[in-house]
LUMDO-361544 format. One record per residue: x, y, z of N, C-alpha, C in turn. Coordinates in steps of 0.05 Angstrom, whole numbers, padded with zeros to 5 digits, always signed. Layout:
<batis>
XYZXYZXYZ ...
</batis>
This chain:
<batis>
+00012-00020-00007+00002+00000+00003+00018+00025+00002 +00016+00045-00014+00021+00069-00018+00026+00086+00007 +00037+00109+00009+00030+00130+00027+00007+00141+00019 -00001+00151-00005-00029+00164-00011-00053+00136-00003 -00050+00119-00011-00075+00101-00001-00085+00094+00019 -00063+00097+00034-00063+00095+00064-00081+00127+00074 -00061+00141+00062-00067+00174+00080-00107+00170+00074 -00120+00169+00047-00144+00173+00042-00161+00153+00052 -00154+00129+00068-00168+00108+00078-00169+00114+00103 -00144+00128+00114-00151+00140+00144-00172+00169+00137 -00167+00190+00122-00189+00203+00121-00215+00196+00120 -00219+00180+00108-00246+00168+00095-00253+00157+00131 -00232+00140+00139-00240+00127+00168-00252+00148+00188 -00239+00169+00195-00243+00197+00213-00259+00216+00196 -00267+00216+00176-00289+00236+00162-00274+00258+00156 -00250+00263+00158-00232+00279+00151-00229+00293+00119 -00233+00324+00120-00237+00324+00088-00208+00339+00077 -00194+00346+00062-00178+00348+00050-00168+00372+00062 -00189+00403+00067-00180+00418+00072-00177+00422+00096 -00195+00409+00110-00194+00412+00141-00158+00397+00153 -00151+00379+00136-00123+00369+00147-00113+00387+00141 -00103+00404+00112-00089+00416+00101-00086+00446+00129 -00109+00454+00132-00109+00477+00151-00097+00465+00179 -00103+00437+00188-00092+00432+00219-00064+00428+00210 -00046+00426+00185-00012+00414+00187+00000+00436+00191 -00007+00455+00185-00018+00472+00159-00005+00470+00136 -00011+00470+00110+00003+00469+00084-00015+00468+00064 -00016+00476+00039-00025+00481+00011-00048+00457+00012 -00068+00463+00006-00082+00449+00002-00083+00426-00026 -00079+00443-00045-00067+00436-00065-00048+00411-00068 -00025+00426-00051+00002+00408-00053-00007+00380-00036 -00022+00382-00019-00034+00353-00011-00051+00340-00019 -00066+00346-00028-00082+00331-00056-00066+00324-00069 -00038+00331-00077-00025+00312-00090-00014+00296-00074 -00005+00292-00048+00017+00282-00038-00022+00249-00024 -00037+00262-00031-00060+00238-00023-00063+00228-00057 -00056+00235-00071-00054+00219-00103-00033+00209-00107 -00014+00209-00091+00016+00193-00093+00022+00213-00120 +00017+00234-00123+00035+00250-00151+00054+00271-00133 +00059+00260-00110+00084+00281-00097+00089+00265-00076 +00109+00259-00067+00122+00253-00048+00125+00273-00017 +00111+00261+00013+00116+00279+00029+00145+00289+00038 +00155+00309+00055+00176+00312+00062+00169+00287+00089 +00193+00293+00107+00195+00271+00130+00178+00289+00150 +00183+00317+00152+00165+00328+00171+00135+00329+00167 +00127+00328+00144+00097+00330+00134+00089+00296+00139 +00105+00283+00135+00096+00252+00137+00089+00242+00164 +00107+00260+00181+00106+00254+00213+00081+00271+00224 +00080+00295+00206+00054+00310+00217+00027+00295+00212 +00027+00290+00184+00001+00279+00172-00014+00252+00191 +00015+00234+00196+00013+00210+00214+00003+00218+00242 +00010+00240+00260+00008+00249+00280-00024+00250+00280 -00044+00270+00258-00066+00284+00258-00084+00257+00260 -00073+00241+00243-00091+00214+00230-00089+00188+00248 -00073+00199+00274-00069+00175+00297-00059+00153+00277 -00045+00147+00262-00035+00134+00249-00011+00112+00264 -00001+00124+00295+00016+00107+00302+00039+00103+00293 +00054+00115+00270+00080+00115+00257+00073+00096+00230 +00051+00082+00226+00045+00064+00202+00044+00082+00181 +00031+00111+00174+00033+00129+00155+00062+00135+00153 +00072+00147+00167+00101+00159+00166+00118+00140+00152 +00121+00106+00159+00132+00089+00152+00127+00080+00121 +00104+00094+00117+00108+00095+00085+00116+00112+00071 +00124+00128+00080+00142+00145+00058+00162+00138+00052 +00173+00139+00022+00186+00135+00001+00206+00167+00011 +00228+00163+00006+00244+00189+00008+00254+00196-00027 +00252+00221-00033+00255+00226-00060+00277+00223-00072 +00277+00212-00104+00301+00201-00105+00309+00220-00123 +00332+00236-00106+00352+00253-00116+00374+00252-00123 +00390+00267-00143+00424+00260-00148+00429+00270-00134 +00452+00253-00119+00482+00265-00092+00488+00284-00105 +00485+00304-00093+00490+00333-00096+00522+00333-00103 +00532+00317-00089+00569+00314-00099+00582+00291-00107 +00583+00278-00124+00608+00255-00124+00626+00259-00122 +00646+00231-00118+00673+00231-00116+00681+00234-00138 +00698+00248-00146+00719+00266-00177+00699+00285-00193 +00680+00291-00178+00666+00323-00195+00685+00340-00194 +00694+00353-00170+00717+00372-00174+00730+00366-00194 +00745+00341-00194+00774+00345-00213+00755+00339-00246 +00733+00334-00244+00721+00329-00277+00715+00358-00276 +00703+00379-00266+00699+00403-00271+00734+00424-00270 +00748+00416-00258+00775+00431-00267+00783+00419-00288 +00784+00396-00304+00789+00390-00326+00777+00403-00353 +00746+00406-00349+00729+00415-00366+00735+00445-00373 +00744+00459-00349+00753+00489-00349+00780+00496-00364 +00802+00471-00363+00820+00479-00377+00814+00473-00396 +00800+00452-00411+00802+00444-00435+00769+00438-00446 +00759+00465-00449+00731+00459-00454+00722+00448-00477 +00737+00444-00499+00733+00431-00520+00724+00402-00508 +00724+00392-00487+00724+00363-00478+00702+00359-00459 +00687+00377-00465+00660+00376-00446+00642+00351-00460 +00632+00334-00429+00618+00306-00443+00599+00306-00426 +00581+00286-00431+00558+00281-00418+00561+00285-00387 +00588+00271-00378+00586+00270-00350+00596+00288-00342 +00611+00314-00360+00607+00336-00340+00582+00360-00335 +00572+00346-00356+00545+00358-00356+00523+00357-00326 +00532+00329-00323+00510+00308-00311+00521+00321-00268 +00551+00334-00277+00569+00336-00250+00558+00374-00248 +00557+00383-00259+00553+00407-00267+00529+00411-00253 +00509+00396-00258+00478+00391-00252+00479+00384-00219 +00503+00362-00213+00493+00355-00183+00515+00374-00165 +00531+00388-00170+00543+00411-00152+00520+00435-00153 +00511+00437-00176+00488+00465-00172+00470+00460-00152 +00462+00423-00153+00435+00429-00129+00456+00428-00105 +00476+00415-00099+00491+00419-00079+00492+00449-00068 +00499+00465-00077+00495+00492-00077+00466+00508-00069 +00449+00503-00083+00419+00509-00075+00414+00507-00046 +00421+00483-00044+00421+00472-00009+00433+00482+00010 +00458+00488+00003+00476+00493+00015+00471+00525+00024 +00463+00539+00005+00449+00571+00018+00429+00568+00028 +00411+00546+00032+00384+00545+00049+00405+00547+00075 +00429+00529+00083+00444+00531+00101+00454+00557+00117 +00467+00571+00099+00484+00589+00105+00487+00621+00087 +00466+00621+00073+00454+00651+00064+00470+00659+00031 +00457+00676+00026+00464+00676-00003+00498+00684-00008 +00503+00708+00009+00534+00717+00012+00551+00701+00009 +00549+00678+00021+00569+00653+00032+00573+00636+00006 +00549+00633-00010+00555+00613-00034+00567+00631-00055 +00560+00658-00058+00558+00673-00084+00590+00675-00098 +00606+00674-00070+00636+00672-00087+00642+00648-00113 +00630+00624-00099+00639+00600-00106+00629+00594-00134 +00604+00613-00129+00580+00614-00163+00593+00629-00180 +00598+00649-00177+00618+00667-00190+00641+00657-00204 +00658+00638-00186+00682+00621-00202+00670+00604-00222 +00648+00592-00209+00634+00574-00229+00632+00578-00257 +00614+00604-00255+00605+00610-00272+00626+00631-00295 +00644+00631-00287+00663+00636-00308+00672+00611-00321 +00680+00587-00303+00691+00566-00314+00656+00557-00341 +00639+00560-00334+00617+00546-00349+00608+00559-00377 +00623+00584-00374+00622+00611-00388+00643+00602-00419 +00668+00592-00410+00683+00584-00427+00675+00559-00436 +00664+00538-00416+00652+00516-00427+00639+00527-00461 +00613+00543-00449+00591+00546-00469+00612+00561-00494 +00627+00571-00486+00639+00590-00517+00658+00575-00530 +00666+00544-00520+00678+00526-00544+00661+00505-00548 +00634+00503-00533+00622+00477-00540+00608+00477-00562 +00596+00448-00580+00594+00451-00601+00586+00418-00611 +00568+00418-00627+00561+00386-00631+00536+00380-00612 +00531+00361-00610+00500+00348-00592+00502+00357-00560 +00522+00364-00548+00533+00367-00525+00529+00388-00516 +00526+00408-00542+00526+00436-00529+00487+00441-00521 +00473+00435-00529+00443+00438-00516+00437+00428-00485 +00459+00403-00482+00457+00389-00454+00469+00415-00435 +00495+00426-00446+00514+00443-00433+00494+00464-00430 +00483+00476-00441+00472+00509-00442+00455+00508-00429 +00426+00479-00418+00410+00479-00395+00420+00480-00370 +00440+00465-00370+00452+00467-00341+00467+00499-00335 +00482+00496-00364+00495+00536-00355+00471+00553-00351 +00451+00554-00368+00427+00574-00352+00419+00572-00326 +00417+00550-00321+00408+00544-00287+00426+00550-00267 +00454+00548-00277+00472+00567-00263+00475+00597-00265 +00464+00602-00283+00469+00636-00290+00441+00648-00273 +00420+00638-00278+00399+00640-00265+00404+00637-00238 +00414+00621-00220+00421+00614-00190+00437+00637-00186 +00464+00654-00204+00467+00667-00192+00456+00702-00198 +00440+00693-00211+00421+00723-00214+00409+00717-00183 +00394+00697-00170+00382+00707-00152+00399+00701-00128 +00424+00705-00132+00448+00715-00106+00441+00728-00105 +00455+00744-00133+00463+00774-00132+00433+00793-00121 +00414+00785-00129+00387+00801-00118+00391+00795-00093 +00394+00777-00085+00386+00771-00056+00405+00785-00034 +00437+00792-00048+00453+00813-00032+00451+00837-00037 +00429+00844-00055+00426+00866-00062+00443+00889-00081 +00446+00871-00104+00461+00879-00130+00446+00870-00148 +00423+00890-00154+00407+00887-00177+00420+00889-00207 +00440+00907-00202+00448+00914-00229+00464+00879-00238 +00473+00877-00226+00488+00848-00229+00473+00822-00231 +00445+00827-00217+00424+00802-00215+00417+00801-00255 +00410+00832-00255+00403+00832-00281+00418+00826-00305 +00447+00833-00306+00465+00823-00317+00467+00797-00324 +00466+00774-00295+00470+00752-00295+00439+00735-00308 +00424+00746-00305+00395+00734-00321+00395+00741-00352 +00409+00765-00359+00412+00775-00385+00432+00750-00394 +00449+00740-00390+00462+00714-00400+00445+00690-00397 +00433+00690-00375+00402+00660-00373+00391+00660-00400 +00384+00682-00400+00355+00684-00422+00372+00677-00455 +00400+00686-00453+00412+00682-00476+00417+00659-00479 +00423+00644-00462+00437+00615-00475+00405+00595-00468 +00381+00605-00450+00359+00588-00453+00341+00596-00486 +00343+00624-00490+00333+00614-00516+00346+00609-00539 +00371+00606-00543+00395+00588-00555+00383+00557-00557 +00383+00549-00530+00369+00519-00524+00341+00508-00532 +00325+00539-00528+00295+00538-00543+00277+00520-00510 +00292+00533-00492+00286+00528-00462+00265+00550-00452 +00239+00544-00464+00218+00568-00455+00215+00567-00428 +00214+00549-00410+00212+00548-00382+00229+00558-00360 +00253+00559-00381+00285+00585-00362+00271+00614-00385 +00266+00608-00397+00260+00639-00406+00241+00656-00396 +00217+00635-00379+00194+00647-00366+00205+00653-00336 +00222+00643-00327+00233+00636-00298+00252+00667-00299 +00264+00675-00323+00279+00702-00321+00261+00714-00327 +00243+00716-00341+00225+00739-00337+00215+00740-00312 +00204+00721-00292+00194+00720-00274+00218+00741-00247 +00243+00729-00253+00258+00743-00234+00266+00769-00240 +00265+00774-00269+00264+00808-00272+00247+00827-00260 +00215+00812-00263+00197+00819-00243+00203+00828-00216 +00212+00804-00205+00223+00804-00173+00249+00823-00167 +00260+00828-00189+00289+00850-00183+00266+00877-00193 +00254+00886-00206+00238+00909-00208+00221+00910-00185 +00211+00893-00166+00200+00895-00142+00217+00901-00125 +00242+00899-00124+00257+00905-00110+00269+00939-00099 +00264+00941-00135+00262+00970-00149+00250+00990-00147 +00223+00977-00135+00196+00995-00132+00193+01004-00159 +00192+00988-00176+00182+00988-00209+00160+00973-00213 +00141+00983-00203+00113+00969-00203+00106+00960-00235 +00098+00979-00249+00094+00982-00273+00110+00952-00292 +00137+00952-00294+00157+00930-00291+00143+00900-00283 +00146+00909-00259+00128+00880-00243+00107+00868-00256 +00089+00882-00259+00064+00872-00262+00068+00859-00292 +00084+00872-00317+00084+00865-00337+00106+00841-00339 +00122+00843-00331+00144+00812-00334+00125+00790-00321 +00111+00796-00292+00096+00772-00293+00078+00762-00305 +00063+00774-00313+00043+00767-00329+00054+00753-00356 +00080+00766-00365+00093+00754-00388+00103+00722-00378 +00121+00721-00352+00125+00695-00340+00100+00671-00350 +00072+00694-00335+00056+00668-00337+00048+00658-00366 +00052+00674-00385+00045+00663-00413+00058+00636-00419 +00083+00646-00416+00108+00628-00425+00114+00602-00401 +00085+00605-00378+00103+00579-00361+00059+00573-00355 +00059+00568-00373+00023+00560-00377+00027+00530-00358 +00008+00522-00338+00006+00496-00329+00031+00483-00313 +00039+00506-00303+00067+00493-00286+00064+00509-00264 +00083+00493-00244+00088+00502-00221+00091+00534-00212 +00113+00548-00232+00124+00565-00232+00106+00595-00242 +00074+00593-00256+00061+00601-00264+00047+00609-00242 +00042+00592-00216+00028+00598-00197+00048+00615-00179 +00068+00619-00174+00092+00637-00172+00079+00666-00181 +00089+00666-00206+00084+00689-00214+00053+00700-00216 +00038+00689-00210+00008+00704-00196+00011+00707-00181 +00020+00699-00158+00022+00706-00132+00038+00744-00135 +00063+00740-00146+00079+00758-00152+00058+00774-00171 +00050+00777-00192+00027+00801-00201+00009+00808-00169 +00002+00790-00160-00013+00805-00131+00002+00817-00118 +00024+00811-00117+00043+00832-00099+00047+00865-00106 +00044+00868-00130+00048+00879-00148+00014+00900-00136 +00003+00894-00145-00025+00902-00141-00034+00910-00117 -00025+00890-00101-00021+00906-00077-00008+00930-00071 +00015+00926-00076+00023+00951-00069+00012+00982-00073 -00007+00986-00105-00020+01002-00107-00046+00999-00103 -00053+00980-00081-00087+00979-00065-00106+00969-00076 -00098+00954-00097-00121+00936-00120-00138+00915-00103 -00153+00915-00086-00163+00896-00072-00171+00869-00078 -00197+00890-00102-00210+00864-00121-00188+00842-00136 -00173+00858-00149-00145+00841-00167-00130+00824-00149 -00129+00833-00123-00108+00817-00112-00122+00797-00094 -00150+00802-00093-00168+00768-00083-00170+00758-00107 -00183+00765-00134-00171+00750-00162-00154+00734-00162 -00140+00743-00165-00110+00733-00172-00098+00716-00144 -00108+00717-00129-00097+00698-00102-00114+00672-00107 -00140+00672-00117-00157+00655-00114-00147+00633-00134 -00140+00648-00157-00137+00636-00187-00111+00624-00180 -00092+00633-00162-00063+00619-00157-00065+00596-00144 -00092+00596-00119-00103+00576-00101-00113+00548-00113 -00126+00556-00135-00138+00537-00148-00115+00531-00173 -00101+00543-00187-00076+00529-00203-00060+00512-00196 -00052+00513-00166-00037+00497-00154-00046+00476-00156 -00069+00462-00151-00083+00437-00154-00067+00420-00183 -00073+00437-00200-00063+00418-00226-00037+00418-00233 -00017+00428-00215+00017+00428-00224+00018+00396-00212 +00040+00388-00224+00051+00362-00221+00083+00367-00211 +00092+00355-00189+00116+00355-00181+00132+00333-00197 +00125+00314-00211+00144+00302-00225+00149+00306-00251 +00139+00342-00267+00155+00350-00279+00167+00371-00275 +00168+00372-00257+00181+00408-00245+00209+00407-00249 +00218+00433-00258+00247+00429-00256+00267+00432-00236 +00289+00423-00237+00304+00419-00209+00295+00450-00191 +00300+00475-00203+00301+00499-00191+00265+00503-00179 +00254+00483-00185+00223+00486-00172+00215+00478-00146 +00238+00460-00137+00227+00437-00105+00220+00463-00092 +00229+00486-00078+00222+00508-00064+00185+00504-00071 +00179+00504-00089+00151+00506-00093+00132+00492-00081 +00140+00469-00080+00135+00443-00072+00133+00438-00040 +00148+00453-00024+00145+00448+00000+00126+00457+00017 +00113+00448+00031+00093+00452+00044+00091+00487+00061 +00077+00494+00058+00070+00518+00073+00082+00535+00045 +00094+00535+00023+00107+00564+00014+00098+00578-00006 +00072+00567-00009+00040+00587-00021+00024+00601-00005 +00025+00588+00022+00013+00593+00035+00027+00616+00044 +00050+00627+00051+00067+00653+00057+00064+00664+00031 +00064+00662+00006+00064+00678-00016+00033+00692-00016 +00019+00678-00009-00014+00682+00003-00018+00702+00022 +00001+00703+00046+00001+00722+00065+00016+00739+00059 +00028+00739+00042+00053+00767+00031+00032+00788+00022 +00013+00778+00008+00003+00795-00011-00019+00810+00000 -00033+00801+00025-00053+00811+00036-00035+00836+00064 -00013+00828+00077+00007+00838+00091+00010+00866+00075 +00022+00867+00048+00024+00890+00028-00003+00904+00031 -00030+00892+00024-00053+00907+00026-00058+00916+00055 -00047+00901+00079-00049+00906+00099-00037+00943+00105 -00015+00954+00087-00006+00970+00097-00024+00995+00097 -00052+00998+00082-00068+01019+00071-00094+01010+00084 -00098+00978+00091-00126+00975+00095-00120+00950+00125 -00124+00962+00147-00115+00948+00165-00146+00917+00164 -00156+00915+00157-00174+00894+00158-00163+00866+00139 -00147+00872+00129-00132+00852+00116-00109+00834+00131 -00098+00848+00152-00075+00845+00171-00090+00816+00179 -00106+00814+00196-00115+00784+00213-00108+00768+00193 -00118+00763+00162-00113+00741+00144-00088+00736+00137 -00071+00768+00137-00042+00762+00131-00028+00742+00151 -00030+00750+00170-00016+00740+00202-00023+00713+00187 -00051+00704+00193-00058+00672+00197-00044+00654+00174 -00043+00669+00153-00021+00654+00130+00008+00654+00136 +00016+00684+00137+00042+00671+00144+00055+00654+00175 +00035+00657+00195+00041+00638+00205+00039+00608+00212 +00018+00600+00192+00013+00577+00181+00038+00572+00161 +00046+00584+00138+00069+00583+00121+00094+00574+00136 +00100+00593+00161+00130+00579+00164+00118+00558+00181 +00101+00556+00199+00101+00530+00208+00101+00502+00192 +00093+00512+00178+00093+00479+00151+00112+00481+00135 +00131+00495+00129+00161+00496+00121+00173+00472+00137 +00191+00456+00124+00210+00435+00126+00222+00447+00152 +00241+00441+00166+00259+00452+00180+00283+00461+00167 +00287+00453+00145+00317+00460+00135+00307+00489+00126 +00287+00486+00109+00279+00512+00096+00268+00536+00115 +00258+00522+00140+00250+00545+00158+00262+00567+00170 +00296+00559+00177+00318+00563+00180+00338+00579+00164 +00324+00583+00131+00333+00591+00116+00332+00624+00108 +00358+00636+00089+00347+00661+00092+00325+00676+00084 +00318+00655+00065+00295+00673+00051+00274+00671+00063 +00269+00644+00088+00245+00637+00102+00242+00664+00121 +00268+00679+00120+00275+00703+00142+00262+00725+00130 +00261+00735+00100+00247+00748+00093+00210+00749+00099 +00201+00721+00107+00177+00723+00113+00169+00730+00139 +00188+00720+00156+00186+00725+00177+00186+00752+00190 +00204+00778+00169+00197+00803+00171+00169+00810+00166 +00158+00800+00139+00140+00801+00136+00114+00803+00153 +00119+00782+00177+00098+00771+00196+00098+00795+00213 +00130+00804+00221+00130+00822+00243+00118+00845+00233 +00121+00853+00207+00111+00883+00198+00081+00882+00203 +00067+00863+00197+00037+00854+00196+00028+00859+00224 +00040+00843+00243+00042+00849+00275+00041+00875+00275 +00061+00893+00272+00063+00926+00276+00034+00946+00264 +00033+00934+00241+00010+00940+00220-00015+00937+00246 -00018+00928+00260-00043+00931+00279-00031+00936+00306 -00019+00943+00303-00008+00957+00333+00000+00937+00358 +00011+00914+00350+00012+00890+00366+00048+00892+00367 +00058+00912+00374+00085+00912+00382+00101+00884+00393 +00089+00879+00423+00108+00851+00435+00098+00835+00416 +00088+00825+00402+00080+00807+00381+00105+00814+00362 +00108+00830+00349+00122+00837+00330+00156+00833+00343 +00160+00845+00368+00189+00835+00375+00195+00806+00380 +00168+00795+00384+00176+00760+00388+00177+00752+00364 +00167+00768+00343+00181+00754+00317+00201+00762+00305 +00212+00784+00316+00240+00796+00302+00258+00781+00322 +00259+00765+00349+00272+00748+00361+00285+00730+00340 +00263+00715+00327+00260+00696+00308+00285+00702+00277 +00272+00735+00279+00288+00737+00249+00316+00736+00262 +00325+00748+00283+00358+00761+00294+00370+00732+00293 +00355+00711+00306+00368+00682+00301+00375+00677+00272 +00354+00678+00254+00374+00666+00230+00382+00686+00215 +00382+00711+00218+00408+00726+00206+00430+00722+00216 +00438+00719+00246+00460+00709+00253+00473+00684+00249 +00451+00672+00243+00454+00639+00241+00472+00638+00204 +00456+00655+00193+00465+00653+00163+00489+00684+00150 +00487+00691+00173+00505+00712+00169+00496+00738+00153 +00471+00742+00145+00454+00760+00121+00453+00785+00127 +00470+00802+00120+00470+00829+00118+00438+00844+00117 +00429+00827+00091+00393+00838+00082+00382+00837+00107 +00379+00809+00118+00364+00805+00141+00369+00825+00168 +00389+00831+00174+00397+00851+00196+00395+00873+00186 +00394+00883+00165+00381+00909+00157+00345+00904+00157 +00341+00891+00153+00303+00886+00162+00308+00878+00186 +00317+00876+00204+00311+00873+00235+00319+00902+00244 +00338+00911+00232+00343+00943+00240+00319+00962+00238 +00308+00954+00216+00277+00974+00216+00258+00967+00232 +00258+00937+00234+00235+00939+00257+00242+00948+00279 +00265+00950+00283+00269+00961+00317+00284+00985+00314 
</batis>
């Protein structure tokens, strides 16, 4: 019996609806629907939580099968990549696979140590990858372009995260070039989405809306489109368009039910984390709450639930700290200074652990 089959049995026996269970976890109901249908495996934390809520006594958690992911780094990967950097004409499929594994490791390392700590190594690797792309030809070129674009995309995120938007756009421009050559529309859509994110950081709301909509057109049916809907909602929240925010957040919540984890791209694993889109939902309403206090209650509810739903490694990450800050802001917007300070202490822990100057700056703004 699979995890999903036993989960559905237990829900039926106890007359528990999917929506009620998702609220108790807490996590996104669309994601939980996929877990129940065996379309996406639960994290270890989620499996234990469902086991507890459904009174399975460890039986349900025991049915969880760990996701099959490539090992982040294999013995010999570093030597192989150094050799490829010296002789880029000799790039082979094993080199491309090694690049993908190392990138996977860098993504997960960033969750633990923050963007600033990872950026120097990524810059060095991108320099080598650029040389490989320049020299590559023949059948291997397209495969190399695909993983190279992912590296450059990751570099763009790191630059944006440490407050260097100009470098972020430069890196994303290189990503766009490589993804366009290889015909990878999903990465092109991701670039447009991240350009919209950088526009948000710069206060360019018109560009943020337009780029988010452009990304949605390219990423129809993918989990990335759900993120882009929420990003557009944030932009419209910033200009007080409450009706449009409600429409977009409802559309996003409905769309997430149809996305498939089995066809997700490597960088999209964040989106399937329990609580991720609950956080995005809450953030849109926190922004609305700046001018209309009535929206702060729903913002606080979603931000708390989303943070509680994140797996432990993500909950302690630098990017999760951004949402902790947003929760503190929501409390300040309703005059709950004591709660805001309690949340700020959590933010301080994350900022110290990751050495994040950005989070330290947000903490100073709260206090």
